[in-house]
N, C-alpha and C positions, 0 to 999 in steps of 0.2 A: 504493499500500499503506500502511496506516496504521502509525504510529510503534509501536503496541502489538505489531503483528505483528512488526515488525523486532526488536523486544526479546526476543521469544520465539525468533525465529530465531537472534540472537546467543547467547542462552542456550543452545540446543541445541547450536551449533558449539562454545561454549566447554566444555560438559559433555562433548563428544567429546574435546576436548584432554585433560581431566582424568581421562577414564574409567579409564586405566590407573594413576594415582596419581602419575605422572610427567609432566613437561611438557619437550618437547623442542623445540629451535630449529625443526626441520623442520615440527613440528606447528603452531607459532605462525606461521611463514612461509605454510604452506599455508592457514590460517585466514585471513590477510590477503588472499590471492589468491582464495579461494572466497567470502568475505564481500563483496569488491569486485565479483565476478562475480555473485552474487545481487543486489546492488544495481542492476547494469546490467540484468540479465535482468528483474527485476521493475519495472524503470522507476519507481523511487522518487523520482526527482528530489531526492534528498537528497546533499547533499555529504558525502561519506564519505572521510576520510583514514586512512592507516595509523595515525596518532598517535591519532585518535579510536577506532579499533578497539582499539588497544593500551591505551588509557586505559579502554575499557569493560571489557576483559578484566582489567586490574589492579584496578579497583574491585570487580567481581563475583567475582573468582577464589575467594577464601577462602570466602565464602558458598556458592558453587556446589560447591566442593570438600567442604565440610563436609556439606552436603546429600546429595551423592552417595556420600560415605562412610557416612552413617547409613541411607541408603535405596536402596541399589544395587539390592537384589533386591526392594525393595518398591514402593510406588505412585508414589514421586516421579518417576521417569522416565516411567512410564505417564501420569501426569499432565501433564507437559510436552509429551509427543508429542500428546496429546489436545487441546492448545490450538489445534492447527493442523489444517485439513482441506482446504483449498484445493490441490487437484493442481498447480496451477501454482506452488505454493510447495513442496509435500511432495517431489515427485519430484527436482527440483533440490537440495533440502535434503538428501536421502537420498544422492544423489551427492556432495555436500560432505562429509557425515559419513564417507563412505567415503574419499574423499581425504585428509581429516585423519588417519584411522585408519591408513592405509597409509603416510603420509608419512615415518614414522621406520622403514620397512621391518619393522614388527613388528605385524600386525593382532592385537591382544591379545584375549583371551577376552572380557573386559569390553566391549571396542569392537564385537566381533563381537555380542555379545548386546544391546548397544544398537541396533545397525543392523539386526538381524532384528527386535527389538520394534518399532522405529519402523516398519519396511516392513509388519509385520503390522497395525498400528493405521491406518496410512495407506493399506492397501489394495494396496500394491506388491508384486509378486513380484521377488524378487532374481534369479530366472532370467531374468525379462523385461529387467531392467536390467543384466545381466552385462557386457555390451559397452559400456555407458556408465559403468562403475564404475571406470574407470582413474583414477590420480592425475592431477591437472591438469598441463599442460606449464607450467613457469615461464620466463618470459622474461627 
């Protein structure tokens, strides 16, 4: 996978954390788990540590939160989702988005909207993925 796609994936995962306007420890912890899982699944051969992921989130958090706040109902999210179209990426990424959204025990309306919009753009049916949309087991 190209680095460009990896940045798009991280951006979408971080936007999912920020969607409800609050950042919970559970969401960040789940982000770390699912981002590493995506890295393994997609065989990026990139060394990816929790510190690197946390640094990426810290560096981009304010800009992403601002963009999300100003454009949550506009084209911004659609534009982000449209940057990826490979089912090998979008299916697992959709599952990761749901895992992050559910990690704080509150699937917020804006998180639901994001997941539904991503599924629509990427051509996934949430019904087809229902059995795969459970939060990840943390070890």
